[in-house]
Structures are given as structure tokens and as C-alpha cells.
C-alpha positions in Angstrom: 92.1 100.9 182.3 90.2 101.2 179.2 90.2 98.2 176.9 91.6 100.4 174.1 94.8 100.7 176.1 95.5 97.0 175.6 95.5 97.4 171.9 99.1 97.7 170.5 99.6 101.0 168.9 101.6 101.3 165.8 101.7 101.1 162.1 99.1 98.8 160.5 100.8 95.8 158.9 99.3 94.1 156.0 100.0 90.7 154.5 103.2 90.8 152.6 104.6 93.8 154.4 107.7 93.7 156.6 105.7 93.8 159.8 103.7 90.7 159.1 104.7 87.2 160.2 104.9 86.0 156.6 108.0 86.4 154.3 108.1 89.9 153.0 108.4 90.4 149.3 108.7 93.7 147.7 107.3 93.8 144.2 108.5 96.8 142.2 106.5 97.6 139.2 108.7 98.1 136.2 107.4 100.7 133.8 107.3 99.3 130.4 108.5 101.7 127.7 106.3 101.3 124.7 108.1 102.2 121.6 106.2 102.8 118.5 108.2 101.1 115.8 107.1 103.1 112.8 108.3 102.0 109.5 110.1 104.7 107.6 108.1 106.3 104.8 109.1 104.8 101.5 110.8 107.3 99.3 109.6 108.0 95.8 112.0 107.6 92.8 111.9 111.4 92.5 113.1 111.9 96.1 115.9 109.3 95.7 117.0 111.0 92.5 117.0 114.4 94.2 119.2 113.1 97.1 121.7 111.7 94.6 122.0 115.0 92.8 122.2 117.6 95.5 118.4 118.2 95.6 117.9 118.4 91.8 115.5 115.8 90.3 115.0 114.9 86.7 112.0 116.3 84.9 109.7 113.8 83.0 106.9 116.1 81.7 106.6 119.7 80.6 104.4 120.7 83.6 107.2 119.8 85.9 109.5 122.4 84.4 109.3 125.4 86.7 111.4 127.8 88.8 115.1 127.1 88.3 116.4 124.2 86.1 119.8 122.8 85.0 120.6 121.0 81.8 122.6 117.8 82.4 124.7 116.4 79.6 126.4 113.2 80.6 126.6 112.1 84.3 126.7 115.0 86.7 128.0 117.4 84.0 125.9 120.5 83.3 125.6 123.2 80.7 127.7 126.1 82.0 127.3 129.8 81.2 130.5 131.8 80.5 130.9 135.5 81.0 131.4 136.0 77.2 127.8 134.9 76.5 128.7 131.4 75.3 128.1 128.0 76.9 130.2 124.9 77.6 130.1 121.9 79.8 131.1 122.4 83.4 133.3 120.2 85.5 131.7 116.9 86.7 130.1 117.1 90.1 130.4 114.6 92.9 127.2 112.5 93.0 125.0 112.9 96.1 127.1 115.8 97.4 126.4 118.8 95.2 124.1 119.9 92.5 124.8 122.3 89.6 126.7 125.5 90.4 125.2 129.0 90.0 126.5 129.4 86.4 124.7 126.1 85.5 121.3 127.2 86.8 118.7 128.9 84.6 115.4 130.6 85.4 112.4 129.3 83.5 109.9 131.7 81.8 106.9 129.8 80.4 105.9 130.9 76.9 103.2 128.4 76.0 102.1 124.9 76.8 105.0 123.5 74.9 107.8 126.1 75.0 109.7 128.2 77.5 112.5 130.7 77.7 115.6 130.6 79.9 117.5 133.3 81.7 121.0 132.9 82.9 122.6 134.2 86.1 124.0 137.1 84.1 120.5 138.3 83.5 120.5 137.4 79.8 118.1 135.3 77.8 119.4 132.1 76.2 119.0 131.7 72.4 120.4 130.2 69.2 122.6 132.5 67.1 123.2 132.3 63.3 126.1 129.9 63.8 123.7 127.5 65.6 125.5 128.2 69.0 123.7 128.5 72.3 124.3 132.0 73.5 123.1 134.2 76.4 123.3 137.8 75.3 119.7 139.0 74.7 118.1 141.5 77.1 114.6 140.7 75.7 112.8 137.5 74.7 112.0 136.8 71.1 111.4 133.7 68.8 115.1 132.9 69.0 115.0 132.7 72.8 112.3 129.9 72.9 113.0 126.2 73.5 110.8 123.1 73.3 111.6 120.0 75.4 110.8 116.7 73.7 110.0 113.6 75.9 109.9 110.2 74.4 110.5 106.7 75.6 111.9 108.0 78.9 114.5 110.2 77.1 114.7 113.9 76.8 116.0 116.4 74.2 115.8 120.1 74.0 115.0 121.8 70.6 116.0 125.3 69.8 114.3 127.9 67.5 116.1 126.3 64.4 114.3 123.0 65.0 117.6 121.4 66.0 118.5 119.7 69.3 121.1 120.9 71.7 124.4 118.9 72.1 128.1 119.5 72.8 130.5 119.6 69.9 134.2 118.6 69.9 135.2 122.1 71.0 132.9 121.7 74.0 130.6 124.4 72.8 126.9 123.9 73.2 125.3 124.0 69.8 122.0 123.1 68.1 122.9 121.4 64.8 121.1 118.0 64.6 117.5 117.7 63.3 117.2 114.3 65.0 117.8 113.4 68.6 120.4 110.7 69.2 122.7 109.7 72.1 124.6 113.0 71.8 121.4 115.1 72.0 119.9 113.2 75.0 119.9 115.4 78.1 118.4 115.5 81.5 116.5 118.6 82.7 116.8 118.9 86.4 114.7 121.0 88.7 115.2 121.9 92.4 111.5 122.7 93.2 110.3 120.9 96.3 109.3 117.3 95.7 105.6 117.2 96.4 104.4 113.9 97.9 101.4 112.3 96.2 98.3 112.6 98.3 96.8 109.4 99.4 93.8 108.4 97.5 90.9 109.0 99.9 88.4 107.2 97.6 87.7 103.7 99.1 88.5 100.8 96.7 84.9 99.7 96.9 83.8 103.0 95.3 86.1 102.5 92.3 85.7 100.6 89.1 82.4 99.6 87.5 79.3 101.0 89.2 77.5 97.7 89.0 80.2 96.0 90.9 80.2 98.8 93.4 76.4 98.4 93.9 76.8 94.7 94.4 79.4 95.2 97.0 77.3 97.5 99.1 74.1 95.4 98.7 76.0 92.3 99.8 77.3 94.1 102.8 73.9 95.4 104.1 71.2 93.1 102.8 69.6 90.6 105.2 67.4 88.1 103.3 66.8 84.9 105.1 68.0 82.8 102.2 71.2 85.0 102.1 70.8 85.6 98.4 71.8 89.0 97.1 69.1 90.9 95.3 70.0 93.8 93.1 67.7 96.6 92.0 66.9 95.9 88.4 66.3 99.5 87.4 68.7 101.1 84.9 72.0 101.6 86.7 73.0 104.4 84.3 71.9 106.8 87.0 74.7 105.7 89.2 77.3 106.9 86.6 75.7 110.3 86.6 75.5 110.3 90.4 79.2 109.4 90.7 80.1 112.3 88.4 78.1 114.7 90.6 79.6 113.3 93.8 76.3 111.8 94.9 77.0 108.1 94.4 76.2 107.0 97.9 72.9 108.8 97.9 71.9 107.1 94.7 72.9 103.7 96.0 70.9 104.2 99.2 67.8 105.2 97.2 68.1 102.0 95.1 68.7 99.8 98.1 65.7 101.3 99.9 63.4 100.1 97.2 64.4 96.5 97.9 62.9 96.6 101.4 65.6 94.3 102.9 68.4 96.6 104.0 69.0 97.3 107.7 69.9 100.9 106.9 66.9 101.5 104.6 63.9 100.4 106.6 
């Protein structure tokens, strides 16, 4: 009989397995679930304001006035267009649930860098009539159909063609009768254009500020003198200001560092 016949046939048993003489222990590897705990993006004041007014945020500068706007007088109460061409205050809206209704929305038509015209949902231009009332009956735009927003100290008022500011009188008619803007004339212009997030500043902080400090920061980072003293190029640094304006600041800094003969990136 061959010697191989004496070898016990079967499954190979390794240490720690059920077939070995030692105590068997089965170790199951538990898969760890790695959760990326990302902090929610911080909302801007404009985004928070929009959420609290049905997607309509308050305008703070003239350039933000575009598309469709609403004129808020009081809390969640907007200038409302009526079918007779006059305007009044609409019913208050529930905060954070709804924005201005269609009769309270007006299309902006830019006229200049300071003035604009407004068109109601009835297809008519808004203007000021001879009784100083806000009306919407014009089919074309003229001097009477132009308005100028005034922003000062965080407050807003809207001036008509008669150089008076819009307000609501005792009869709840929208009029332009006051030459000065007080609490009755303060309004909020709201826009429903998408809130654009500010782009992150891609310019490193080291590249900002004074060019001399900028040069010192780069020299200190790359110079390798034995006495560890920082040596700055003594030539006129005015060239750095011009280079920054042309978008060539780093090239100019490299040229100046190269002349010092002690920079590991300039040898």
C-alpha cells in the first residue's frame, strides 16, 4: 500500500477552525457604516427672509429690483390692484405660508439706473393721476408711469412722478401725497427672483491686503538662510501693485525672490 493511503483524507483544518483541537471561535467582521456628518449650509438672511414670506425677499438696493415685485405696507400686507384701476391694501397673509397674491404682483420695466415702471396683472402701467392717487390704467409708459425707490438707513420708500412718496390714506387708497418719507411711507419691496448664493472667495488670504505684507509672507515661507532671518528685495515694490491689477502678482513675486538667491523654488 502506498504511503499516501495512510494519509487521512478530508478537509484541511486550520488553527481556530471547527476541525482543530483548539477551541473554535468564529469572528464575524462587522461592516462599519461611515456616515459623513455634514453640517448644514448656513442660510443667508435673504434666504431666511424668503422662507418667511413665501419665497419673496426684501430688496435692499436698486440693482436687486428685477422680474416681478410686490410692495409691502405693514406686516405681510401688500398693495393690491383692483379691477377699476385703483389700488388698496390687500388682506394680511400668513407668515411663512404664502406670498403676495397675483393682484399684488407687478412686473418691473427698468427705465434708468434710478427709475423703473410697473405693470399690473391687468396689463396696465401704474402711475400717479392728478389727484395723487396710484392708478393702473395706462396702456403705454410715460413720465407719470415712472417710480424711483429711495434706500436710506435700512429703510425704503417709493417716490412717484410728483416727487411724493407712496402711502395708504384713511380710505385705504394708495396715494402719493407726502414730500418726505416717514413711518407711513416706509415700505418693503419684495422680489421672488432666485436667491443667488455668494461665490466663495477663491483668492487666498495671503494674497489680499498690502502687497508688502503679501511679499513678506511668501518670502518667509520659502527662504532658507542659515541664520533664519528674512531678507526682502529692496527694489521698489510698486511693481507688485501693477502686477496684481494685471493678474500677474505671483510671477512678479517669483522674479523678486529669484534675485535674492536664497529661495528653494528660485535656484
